[in-house]
C-alpha positions as MATLAB code, in Angstrom:
seq = 'MDHRLLIGTYTERLPHVDGIAPGLLSATFDGTRLSEARLEVPLRNPSWLAVAPGGGHVYAVEETGPDGAVATIELRDGGLYPRGVDSAGGDSPAHVVVHPSGRFLLTGTYGSGTVSVYAIAADGTLGERTAFVQHEGHGPDPARQDAPHVHQLSVDPVTGDVVVVDLGLGEVRWYALSEDGALALRPEATVVTGASGPRHLAFHPDGRHALLVNELDSTLDVLRRDGDRFVRAHSVSTRSPGADGPNLSAAVRVSADGGTVLVTNRGDDTVAVFAFDAAASRVAFVSAVPAGGATPRDLVLSPEGDRVLVACQDGRQVTVFAFDPAGRVLTPLSANPVPTPVCLVFL';
ca = [
     -78.298  123.735  113.452;
     -76.330  123.170  115.936;
     -77.114  123.986  119.506;
     -75.391  124.053  122.610;
     -76.318  121.757  125.737;
     -75.577  122.502  129.186;
     -75.874  119.432  131.277;
     -76.221  119.335  135.149;
     -75.050  116.215  136.716;
     -73.490  114.336  140.162;
     -70.667  114.245  141.088;
     -70.683  112.185  144.102;
     -72.433  109.137  145.496;
     -75.258  109.957  147.395;
     -77.985  108.272  148.824;
     -80.235  108.358  145.979;
     -77.691  108.365  142.912;
     -73.841  107.246  142.267;
     -72.562  109.955  140.718;
     -69.557  110.147  138.220;
     -69.444  113.298  136.141;
     -66.654  115.340  137.154;
     -69.016  118.734  137.201;
     -71.195  121.163  134.735;
     -71.121  119.450  131.090;
     -71.539  120.921  128.201;
     -72.183  118.895  124.271;
     -73.067  120.536  121.184;
     -76.605  119.084  119.375;
     -77.063  118.437  115.947;
     -80.734  117.940  115.583;
     -80.274  114.359  115.783;
     -77.150  113.499  118.500;
     -75.217  115.052  120.990;
     -71.106  115.612  120.322;
     -68.930  114.438  123.409;
     -69.640  115.423  126.358;
     -66.895  117.848  128.161;
     -66.473  119.422  131.115;
     -66.771  122.989  131.367;
     -66.785  123.910  135.154;
     -65.982  121.173  137.955;
     -68.709  121.824  141.081;
     -69.971  119.173  142.984;
     -73.013  117.998  142.068;
     -74.736  120.593  139.851;
     -77.896  118.962  139.366;
     -79.974  122.215  138.623;
     -79.362  125.148  136.068;
     -80.489  128.050  135.019;
     -79.411  130.873  131.933;
     -80.005  134.521  132.965;
     -82.216  136.525  130.434;
     -80.104  137.631  127.855;
     -77.659  134.181  128.375;
     -75.126  136.093  129.743;
     -74.408  134.325  132.951;
     -75.357  130.323  134.138;
     -76.441  129.566  137.531;
     -75.695  126.274  139.530;
     -76.674  124.939  142.501;
     -74.140  122.145  144.048;
     -76.143  119.520  145.610;
     -74.526  119.405  148.760;
     -75.069  120.134  152.719;
     -75.211  120.901  155.341;
     -74.970  123.759  153.381;
     -75.087  123.479  149.675;
     -74.476  126.632  147.161;
     -75.062  128.308  144.426;
     -72.441  128.984  141.923;
     -72.360  132.016  139.109;
     -70.983  131.353  135.794;
     -70.094  133.903  133.305;
     -70.281  132.935  129.730;
     -68.104  134.814  127.749;
     -66.849  134.625  124.061;
     -68.173  130.881  124.116;
     -66.493  130.387  127.505;
     -67.797  129.778  130.867;
     -65.773  131.034  133.600;
     -66.778  130.476  137.100;
     -67.352  134.035  139.083;
     -68.188  133.144  142.876;
     -69.804  130.916  144.891;
     -72.831  131.613  147.785;
     -74.524  129.685  150.249;
     -77.898  128.337  149.228;
     -79.313  128.766  152.458;
     -79.675  124.988  153.545;
     -78.917  121.778  153.039;
     -78.982  119.990  149.369;
     -80.618  122.624  147.036;
     -82.492  121.119  144.547;
     -83.788  123.886  142.252;
     -82.802  127.205  140.766;
     -84.172  130.098  138.688;
     -83.564  133.617  137.338;
     -86.993  136.021  138.073;
     -87.770  137.229  134.163;
     -86.456  140.670  134.964;
     -82.691  139.173  135.660;
     -82.865  140.893  139.102;
     -83.457  138.416  141.204;
     -82.343  134.471  141.787;
     -84.041  132.314  143.448;
     -83.603  128.817  144.983;
     -84.642  126.043  147.089;
     -83.513  123.475  149.619;
     -84.882  119.938  149.493;
     -82.847  119.088  152.901;
     -83.526  122.164  154.871;
     -86.952  123.452  153.341;
     -85.564  127.119  152.780;
     -86.344  129.471  150.137;
     -83.921  132.277  149.337;
     -83.727  135.398  146.994;
     -80.912  136.902  146.032;
     -80.362  140.395  144.314;
     -77.886  140.095  141.096;
     -75.806  142.846  140.928;
     -75.064  144.232  137.252;
     -71.982  141.856  136.688;
     -73.947  138.773  137.526;
     -72.924  137.837  140.774;
     -75.340  137.470  143.783;
     -75.672  140.623  146.193;
     -77.450  140.686  149.050;
     -80.096  138.348  150.333;
     -83.430  139.914  149.665;
     -85.515  137.112  151.135;
     -85.307  134.403  152.811;
     -87.849  131.635  154.284;
     -88.105  128.113  156.258;
     -90.935  125.672  155.661;
     -92.317  124.336  158.581;
     -94.541  121.678  158.952;
     -94.716  117.419  157.702;
     -97.224  115.955  154.649;
     -98.691  112.607  155.472;
     -96.428  110.172  153.919;
     -93.965  109.357  157.138;
     -91.263  108.260  154.782;
     -90.931  111.353  152.310;
     -92.573  114.001  153.949;
     -91.613  114.150  157.418;
     -90.649  117.414  157.171;
     -90.242  120.504  153.908;
     -88.492  119.529  151.552;
     -88.659  122.085  148.407;
     -88.177  120.321  144.761;
     -88.834  123.392  142.765;
     -89.590  127.565  142.233;
     -90.711  128.739  139.224;
     -92.104  132.400  138.338;
     -96.136  132.932  137.759;
     -95.858  134.635  134.279;
     -99.261  136.700  134.663;
     -98.973  137.646  138.240;
     -95.014  137.613  139.152;
     -95.990  135.410  142.139;
     -92.855  133.011  142.916;
     -94.156  129.403  143.121;
     -92.874  127.221  145.066;
     -93.099  123.195  144.965;
     -92.484  121.996  148.427;
     -92.998  117.757  148.095;
     -92.363  117.266  152.099;
     -95.512  119.475  152.681;
     -97.531  117.992  149.734;
     -97.925  121.855  148.887;
     -97.194  124.423  146.515;
     -97.280  127.960  147.637;
     -97.472  131.459  146.070;
     -95.863  133.982  147.362;
     -96.159  137.708  146.291;
     -92.332  139.275  145.586;
     -91.919  143.272  146.298;
     -90.021  145.464  143.690;
     -86.926  144.709  146.667;
     -87.576  141.584  146.523;
     -89.369  140.291  149.891;
     -91.349  137.415  150.045;
     -94.878  137.517  151.562;
     -97.147  133.996  151.152;
    -100.036  134.012  149.884;
    -102.087  131.724  152.094;
    -105.168  131.556  150.394;
    -103.475  130.605  147.295;
    -101.749  127.341  148.243;
    -102.505  124.183  146.578;
    -102.532  121.226  148.531;
    -101.709  117.962  146.880;
    -100.822  115.808  150.340;
     -99.430  112.562  149.824;
     -99.415  112.972  145.925;
     -96.194  114.521  146.571;
     -96.076  117.932  144.793;
     -92.181  117.918  142.415;
     -92.134  119.899  139.414;
     -94.375  122.430  138.099;
     -94.717  124.205  133.974;
     -96.780  126.502  132.997;
     -98.893  125.935  130.090;
     -98.316  129.033  127.310;
    -102.070  130.407  127.911;
    -101.222  131.661  131.288;
    -104.734  130.270  132.524;
    -103.109  127.147  133.417;
    -100.320  125.093  135.167;
     -99.096  121.354  134.858;
     -97.953  119.987  138.760;
     -96.409  116.574  138.521;
     -96.657  114.865  141.406;
     -93.868  112.189  142.405;
     -95.466  109.817  144.912;
     -98.180  108.997  143.108;
     -97.397  109.009  140.200;
    -100.227  111.479  139.132;
    -100.042  114.575  136.407;
    -102.501  117.329  137.603;
    -104.302  120.386  135.738;
    -104.665  124.175  137.656;
    -106.481  126.370  136.216;
    -106.226  129.788  137.433;
    -109.295  130.741  139.756;
    -109.187  134.741  139.928;
    -106.217  135.194  141.837;
    -104.915  131.825  142.710;
    -105.343  128.098  140.997;
    -107.483  125.120  141.763;
    -106.688  121.643  140.501;
    -109.444  121.126  137.832;
    -108.252  117.485  136.278;
    -105.694  114.912  137.600;
    -104.462  111.221  135.798;
    -101.690  108.824  136.356;
     -98.426  109.402  133.960;
     -97.995  105.611  134.073;
     -99.496  103.356  131.117;
    -102.614  101.274  131.986;
    -101.563   97.907  133.887;
     -97.901   99.314  134.974;
     -96.873   98.063  138.484;
     -94.439   97.927  140.013;
     -92.143  101.267  141.574;
     -92.215  104.512  140.204;
     -91.365  108.401  140.708;
     -92.666  110.697  138.112;
     -89.907  113.190  137.546;
     -89.975  116.299  134.892;
     -92.861  117.840  133.152;
     -92.686  120.279  129.708;
     -95.236  121.718  127.860;
     -95.028  121.792  124.302;
     -94.811  125.507  122.594;
     -98.255  124.972  120.916;
     -99.508  123.756  124.443;
    -100.969  120.993  122.978;
     -98.779  118.338  124.509;
     -97.739  117.438  128.007;
     -94.872  115.222  128.410;
     -93.919  113.953  131.688;
     -90.814  111.296  132.696;
     -91.448  108.043  135.016;
     -88.350  106.818  137.294;
     -89.003  103.007  137.436;
     -91.036  102.517  134.652;
     -88.143  104.440  132.479;
     -90.780  106.086  130.154;
     -91.692  108.947  128.417;
     -95.672  109.873  129.133;
     -97.245  111.840  126.290;
    -100.446  113.533  126.975;
    -102.976  115.393  125.051;
    -103.837  118.652  126.625;
    -107.685  120.513  125.952;
    -107.346  124.155  127.251;
    -111.330  124.725  126.849;
    -111.868  121.462  129.339;
    -108.986  121.654  131.697;
    -108.058  118.584  130.807;
    -105.660  116.282  129.679;
    -105.713  112.586  127.940;
    -103.247  109.743  127.879;
    -101.505  109.407  124.678;
     -99.257  106.698  125.079;
     -96.023  106.222  127.443;
     -92.336  105.730  125.420;
     -89.570  103.829  126.365;
     -86.969  106.911  127.622;
     -84.482  104.155  126.554;
     -82.257  104.262  129.801;
     -83.099  104.308  133.512;
     -84.305  106.854  135.537;
     -84.828  109.967  133.138;
     -84.670  112.740  135.352;
     -85.280  115.795  133.194;
     -86.464  116.306  129.532;
     -86.165  119.137  127.313;
     -87.609  120.530  123.889;
     -85.215  121.578  121.375;
     -85.501  125.435  120.499;
     -87.453  124.437  117.333;
     -89.733  122.243  118.863;
     -89.354  118.966  117.141;
     -86.794  117.098  119.428;
     -86.957  116.122  122.720;
     -84.062  115.174  124.887;
     -84.289  112.859  128.032;
     -81.411  112.645  130.578;
     -81.160  109.391  132.062;
     -79.702  109.377  135.012;
     -78.784  106.277  135.778;
     -79.134  104.926  132.114;
     -75.773  107.727  132.094;
     -77.027  109.168  128.874;
     -79.096  111.498  127.195;
     -81.819  110.035  124.916;
     -82.771  112.018  121.377;
     -86.570  111.982  119.583;
     -87.929  113.573  117.003;
     -91.032  114.881  118.252;
     -94.168  115.145  115.986;
     -96.450  117.749  117.382;
     -99.410  117.028  115.146;
     -99.443  113.404  116.209;
     -97.897  113.475  119.326;
     -95.426  110.839  118.354;
     -91.783  110.617  120.102;
     -89.358  108.463  117.217;
     -86.207  107.207  119.220;
     -82.814  109.169  116.689;
     -79.986  108.388  119.552;
     -78.640  107.828  122.532;
     -75.453  109.188  124.147;
     -73.183  108.856  126.613;
     -73.271  110.981  129.415;
     -72.175  110.599  133.243;
     -74.952  111.066  135.585;
     -76.902  113.172  133.494;
     -79.822  115.385  135.654;
     -80.838  118.638  134.154;
     -80.470  119.815  130.712;
     -80.817  123.679  129.390;
     -80.395  124.717  126.059;
     -77.896  127.951  125.823;
];
């Protein structure tokens, strides 16, 4: 069965990337390879994407400064149609997510360390900003943690809290979200990882665990729910034994059955595969598979769960692997040229 894949990209040269894409791209995935990527909407650095529940709208950050943006795009009759651009509330927005209710959009900025919540109107466009939070402070690494750097947002599937991963502070913060879209920090729930540099978090299907990848020290933390907060239960390296040289971990995903955790490593240019033991709240390293291209950023599992697609930003390709959940084996199937891919989302 064919699937439509949206691809977030970089379009400009930035300090960390030589972006060459023309904007938001899409391709058709046939289970083995991608069709030629085609331009859908000419946006600036649409580096992260989110699809609304029901699939009627797509939202893309424009990772620009000093005030980045969020673009609203309507999906209608198979076409993508721009419907407006709004401020992201700061410099270089890095992430965007739609609340499961479909009522709110949340975005965070890496450059300014801010979090914004917007009401979503009936037509899918963004309405009033219902919350704005400015993080303050810094983490222990003076080079990468000199100021707040919000890298990812998600919604706790059990409590509905907004979870904010701030690499600059070295913290994962939980915020209560009110019915009218206001945020209230729950300081007792904050998870501090310090110089590890937390980057992305993925909730486990059991609702009791979350997996947190730390960029700066290339580690994977298992967080276990303990009452109304999470605690760190286990931590392992994302790298192969004996690996050396610079490396920055990036994405983390959990298989649908909850038995496998996947992490991308930029530098080693691998996809690390872990077995997850829910009873023990632990992960065990299985293998590190070459990503097939430089700087693997995002990865996504296919809707059927038997394929893994990896966005190799500087390799300028999307690599496709067959995935055997029982054996936790990744087998390369194809390498598909795509200009500076960053984010992968199936429609």
